[in-house]
C-alpha positions as CSV (number, residue, x, y, z in Angstrom):
1,M,-0.3,-0.1,-0.1
2,S,1.2,3.4,-1.2
3,T,2.2,6.0,1.7
4,P,-0.8,8.3,0.3
5,T,-3.2,5.8,0.2
6,A,-2.3,4.5,3.6
7,G,-2.8,8.0,4.8
8,I,-6.2,8.6,3.7
9,R,-7.1,5.2,4.9
10,G,-5.9,5.9,8.4
11,R,-7.9,9.3,8.3
12,L,-11.1,7.3,7.1
13,L,-10.7,4.6,9.8
14,G,-9.5,7.3,12.7
15,P,-11.8,8.3,15.5
16,W,-15.5,9.1,14.5
17,P,-16.2,11.8,13.5
18,G,-12.6,12.9,12.6
19,G,-11.9,10.9,9.9
20,T,-14.7,11.6,7.6
21,V,-15.4,15.0,8.6
22,W,-11.7,15.2,7.1
23,L,-13.0,13.7,3.8
24,V,-16.0,15.9,3.7
25,R,-14.0,19.1,4.1
26,R,-11.3,18.0,1.7
27,Q,-14.2,17.1,-0.8
28,H,-16.2,20.3,-0.5
29,R,-13.2,22.5,0.4
30,S,-13.9,24.7,-2.7
31,A,-17.6,25.1,-2.0
32,F,-17.0,26.2,1.2
33,R,-14.4,28.7,0.1
34,A,-16.6,29.9,-2.4
35,G,-19.7,30.4,0.3
36,A,-17.4,32.2,2.7
37,A,-16.2,34.5,0.0
38,L,-20.1,35.3,-1.1
39,V,-21.2,35.6,2.6
40,A,-18.4,38.3,3.1
41,A,-19.0,40.1,-0.3
42,A,-22.8,40.3,0.8
43,I,-22.0,41.5,4.2
44,A,-19.7,44.5,2.7
45,Y,-22.2,45.4,0.1
46,I,-24.9,45.7,3.1
47,V,-22.6,47.8,5.2
48,W,-22.0,50.1,2.4
49,R,-25.6,50.5,1.6
50,R,-26.7,51.0,5.1
51,W,-24.3,53.6,5.6
52,E,-25.6,55.7,2.3
53,L,-29.2,54.9,3.8
54,T,-28.6,56.1,7.5
55,S,-26.7,59.2,6.0
56,F,-29.6,60.4,4.1
57,I,-31.8,59.8,7.1
58,D,-29.8,61.9,9.0
59,A,-29.7,64.8,6.4
60,H,-33.5,64.7,5.9
61,A,-35.2,63.8,8.9
62,F,-39.1,65.5,8.9
63,P,-41.5,65.0,11.4
64,A,-44.0,62.2,11.1
65,C,-46.8,62.9,8.6
66,P,-50.6,62.2,10.2
67,K,-51.9,60.8,7.0
68,G,-48.6,60.1,5.2
69,V,-46.7,62.3,2.4
70,A,-50.1,63.3,1.2
71,G,-51.3,64.7,4.8
72,C,-47.9,67.3,4.5
73,M,-48.7,68.5,0.8
74,G,-49.5,72.2,1.0
75,G,-47.9,72.7,4.4
76,T,-44.5,74.4,5.6
77,P,-42.0,71.9,4.1
78,A,-39.9,70.3,6.8
79,T,-36.6,70.2,4.9
80,P,-35.4,72.6,1.8
81,R,-36.7,69.9,-0.4
82,G,-39.8,69.5,1.1
83,V,-41.3,66.3,2.2
84,E,-42.5,65.1,-1.1
85,G,-38.9,65.6,-2.7
86,T,-37.6,64.0,0.8
87,A,-39.8,61.1,0.3
88,Q,-39.1,60.7,-3.8
89,G,-35.4,60.8,-2.7
90,Y,-35.6,58.2,-0.1
91,G,-37.5,55.9,-2.6
92,G,-34.3,54.9,-4.4
93,L,-32.6,54.1,-1.1
94,G,-36.1,52.3,0.0
95,D,-36.0,50.4,-3.0
96,A,-32.6,49.0,-2.6
97,V,-33.5,47.6,0.8
98,V,-36.4,46.0,-1.0
99,R,-34.4,44.4,-4.3
100,A,-31.9,42.9,-1.9
101,G,-34.5,41.3,-0.1
102,Q,-36.0,39.9,-3.5
103,A,-32.6,38.7,-4.4
104,L,-32.2,37.0,-0.9
105,L,-35.7,35.2,-1.7
106,A,-33.5,33.1,-4.1
107,L,-31.4,31.8,-1.7
108,P,-32.9,28.7,0.0
109,A,-33.6,27.7,-3.9
110,L,-30.1,28.2,-4.8
111,I,-28.9,26.3,-2.0
112,G,-31.2,23.3,-2.2
113,V,-30.3,22.8,-6.1
114,F,-26.3,23.8,-6.2
115,A,-25.2,22.5,-2.5
116,G,-28.1,20.1,-1.5
117,A,-28.7,18.2,-4.6
118,P,-25.2,17.2,-5.5
119,L,-24.3,16.5,-2.1
120,F,-25.2,12.5,-2.2
121,A,-26.4,12.2,-5.7
122,R,-23.1,13.0,-7.3
123,E,-21.2,10.3,-5.3
124,L,-24.2,7.9,-5.6
125,E,-24.3,8.5,-9.4
126,S,-20.5,7.9,-10.0
127,G,-20.0,4.9,-7.2
128,T,-17.5,6.6,-5.4
129,H,-19.5,6.2,-2.0
130,K,-18.5,2.3,-2.7
131,L,-14.9,3.1,-1.9
132,V,-15.9,4.9,1.4
133,W,-18.2,1.9,2.9
134,A,-15.7,-0.2,1.9
135,Q,-13.2,1.5,4.2
136,S,-15.4,0.8,7.1
137,V,-17.2,4.0,7.3
138,G,-20.8,3.2,8.0
139,R,-23.6,4.5,5.8
140,V,-25.1,6.6,8.4
141,R,-21.8,7.9,9.6
142,W,-21.0,8.9,6.2
143,L,-24.5,10.2,5.5
144,L,-24.6,12.3,8.7
145,V,-21.3,13.7,8.1
146,K,-21.8,14.9,4.5
147,L,-25.2,16.5,5.8
148,L,-24.4,18.1,8.9
149,L,-21.1,20.1,8.0
150,P,-22.4,21.6,5.3
151,A,-25.7,22.4,7.3
152,A,-23.5,24.0,10.0
153,S,-21.9,26.2,7.3
154,V,-25.5,27.1,5.6
155,T,-26.7,28.2,9.2
156,A,-23.5,30.3,10.1
157,G,-23.3,31.9,6.5
158,T,-27.1,32.4,6.4
159,A,-27.3,34.1,9.9
160,G,-24.4,36.5,9.1
161,V,-26.2,37.8,6.0
162,A,-29.9,38.0,7.9
163,A,-28.3,39.6,10.7
164,A,-26.6,42.1,8.3
165,Y,-29.7,42.7,6.3
166,H,-32.0,43.2,9.4
167,W,-29.6,46.0,10.4
168,W,-29.6,47.3,7.0
169,W,-33.4,47.1,6.9
170,A,-34.4,48.4,10.5
171,P,-33.7,52.2,10.1
172,A,-35.3,52.0,6.3
173,Q,-38.5,50.7,8.4
174,T,-38.4,53.1,11.1
175,F,-38.0,56.3,8.8
176,S,-40.4,54.8,6.2
177,R,-43.5,54.7,9.0
178,K,-42.9,58.3,9.1
179,L,-44.0,58.6,5.2
180,G,-47.4,56.8,6.4
181,D,-48.2,53.4,5.8
182,Y,-48.1,50.7,2.9
183,Q,-51.8,51.4,1.6
184,T,-51.1,55.3,1.5
185,N,-47.5,55.5,0.6
186,P,-45.3,53.3,-2.2
187,Y,-41.9,54.2,-0.3
188,V,-43.1,52.4,2.8
189,V,-41.0,49.2,3.4
190,S,-43.4,46.9,5.3
191,W,-42.4,44.2,7.5
192,W,-45.0,41.8,6.4
193,Q,-44.1,41.6,3.0
194,A,-42.3,38.6,1.6
195,A,-39.2,40.8,0.9
196,P,-38.1,41.7,3.8
197,F,-39.6,39.0,5.6
198,N,-38.4,35.9,4.3
199,A,-34.9,37.5,4.2
200,T,-34.3,38.2,7.5
201,G,-34.5,36.9,11.3
202,P,-34.6,32.9,12.0
203,L,-36.8,32.4,9.1
204,A,-34.0,33.3,6.6
205,V,-32.0,30.4,8.2
206,G,-34.8,28.2,8.5
207,L,-35.5,28.4,5.1
208,A,-32.0,28.1,4.1
209,V,-31.4,24.9,6.1
210,L,-34.8,23.3,4.9
211,G,-33.6,24.1,1.1
212,L,-30.7,22.1,2.0
213,V,-32.1,18.9,3.4
214,I,-34.7,19.2,0.7
215,G,-31.9,19.0,-2.1
216,A,-30.0,16.4,0.0
217,T,-33.0,14.3,0.1
218,A,-33.9,14.4,-3.7
219,G,-30.3,13.3,-4.3
220,L,-30.6,10.5,-2.2
221,L,-33.9,9.3,-3.9
222,L,-33.2,9.9,-7.4
223,R,-29.3,9.2,-7.5
224,R,-28.9,11.7,-10.4
225,T,-27.8,15.1,-10.0
226,V,-29.5,16.8,-12.6
227,P,-32.9,15.3,-11.7
228,A,-32.2,16.0,-8.2
229,M,-31.4,19.8,-8.8
230,A,-34.9,20.0,-10.9
231,V,-36.8,18.5,-8.1
232,A,-35.2,20.6,-5.0
233,L,-36.1,23.8,-7.2
234,G,-39.4,22.9,-7.4
235,V,-40.1,21.8,-3.8
236,V,-38.1,24.5,-2.3
237,V,-40.0,27.4,-4.2
238,A,-43.4,25.5,-3.3
239,A,-42.1,25.7,0.7
240,Q,-41.3,29.2,0.2
241,W,-44.7,29.9,-1.2
242,G,-46.2,27.8,1.5
243,A,-44.6,29.8,4.0
244,T,-45.8,33.2,2.8
245,A,-49.6,31.7,2.0
246,L,-49.6,30.5,5.4
247,R,-48.3,33.3,7.6
248,G,-51.4,35.1,8.6
249,H,-52.7,31.9,9.9
250,L,-49.6,31.3,12.2
251,A,-50.5,33.8,15.0
252,S,-53.6,35.2,16.3
253,S,-54.8,38.4,15.0
254,V,-56.1,41.5,16.9
255,V,-60.1,42.3,16.2
256,V,-60.0,46.3,16.2
257,T,-63.0,48.7,15.6
258,K,-63.1,51.6,13.9
259,R,-63.8,55.0,16.5
260,E,-66.6,57.1,15.5
261,D,-64.7,59.7,14.1
262,G,-63.8,57.1,11.1
263,V,-60.1,56.5,12.6
264,W,-58.7,53.1,12.8
265,P,-57.0,52.8,16.0
266,V,-54.0,50.9,14.9
267,P,-50.3,51.5,14.5
268,R,-48.8,52.5,11.1
269,D,-47.5,49.6,8.9
270,T,-50.1,47.1,10.2
271,W,-50.7,44.3,8.5
272,W,-54.4,44.0,7.7
273,G,-56.4,40.8,7.4
274,S,-60.0,40.6,6.9
275,E,-62.2,43.4,7.3
276,S,-66.4,43.7,7.9
277,R,-68.6,46.5,7.0
278,T,-71.8,47.2,9.2
279,D,-75.3,46.7,8.2
280,G,-76.1,50.3,9.4
281,R,-77.5,49.5,12.7
282,P,-77.1,51.8,15.7
283,G,-74.4,51.2,17.8
284,T,-72.4,49.0,15.7
285,R,-69.2,49.9,13.9
286,D,-66.7,48.4,11.3
287,W,-64.4,45.9,12.5
288,A,-61.0,44.2,11.1
289,E,-58.6,41.5,12.2
290,I,-55.0,43.1,12.1
291,H,-51.4,42.0,12.8
292,P,-49.7,45.1,14.2
293,P,-45.7,45.2,13.7
294,S,-45.0,43.9,17.0
295,D,-46.1,40.4,15.7
296,F,-42.7,40.3,13.6
297,W,-40.6,38.4,15.8
298,R,-43.2,35.9,17.1
299,I,-44.3,34.9,13.5
300,Q,-40.6,34.7,12.5
301,W,-39.9,32.5,15.4
302,I,-43.1,30.2,14.5
303,E,-42.1,30.0,10.6
304,A,-38.3,29.3,11.6
305,G,-39.4,26.4,14.0
306,I,-41.8,24.9,11.3
307,C,-39.0,24.8,8.7
308,L,-36.2,23.3,11.0
309,V,-38.7,20.4,12.4
310,L,-39.4,19.7,8.5
311,A,-35.7,19.7,8.1
312,A,-34.8,17.5,10.9
313,A,-37.9,15.2,10.0
314,L,-36.3,14.8,6.4
315,A,-32.8,14.2,8.0
316,V,-34.4,11.4,10.2
317,F,-36.0,9.8,6.6
318,C,-32.4,9.9,4.9
319,V,-30.9,8.0,7.9
320,W,-33.8,5.2,7.6
321,W,-33.4,5.6,3.9
322,I,-29.7,4.9,3.7
323,R,-29.9,1.7,6.3
324,R,-32.2,0.2,4.1
325,R,-30.9,0.6,0.6
326,P,-28.6,-2.1,-1.1
327,V,-25.0,-1.2,-1.8
């Protein structure tokens, strides 16, 4: 036996999980480095754009408009450019926050397609898994290390990007609330929209991990890389759509009634659910079901928990499947 072969064999047969971890790191070192570089570049971009945003806010701060930008028209401008000009100038910076969030919406699908799907499918397709299994590396050990190490990397990288994006979005959200609400002003960055909601907080991490495990499961079952990538793309997109569609039903809403002066007693940037009109009887008023901005973190953690539970269930299924599969 040659020395290089003996060295590799020794690492494979070394104490668990060290040997298999070394092998997985060696196999995917280029992907790990590329992912780290992309995370660093994304965070650097966010830091730059946030500085640009906060500089504008500091230079153009103005009092809140009771009825949005339209409510301040005709009054004394709060800045030399006026409220309308300030809102329009802010619009481009606010759009940048939304566009970045929309780009980050594709992250779980990209992870599922390009990281998850080839994870097992590439080795099963080429047959190299048999070499590893022949070195006294059990199937479950091989599967767990190949899945958990990328999952840890995805979790760390996505958490960093999501935290940076939330740091960027927070001042945009605070400032845009001064401009009114989503119904009256196109410049508002509302918390409940898919972008930025799916791109920040624990939900972004949960969706990314779920995307990885969905892709890995597809590769394990199909044993072909390209079909697994196609299936992963469809399932991850469907999962994201489902998360957005079910969002309003994951936390209890608040019922409010319109005041006698016709004003809804709700905070700005409220997520409106169902509304009902009265039949004109005395003593009754219109009512609505809403989610106030304070529901943001509660819904975030609920959705993230669902994603992680589904990912864990798929991982358990993968373990069950690999133990039953013939060599």
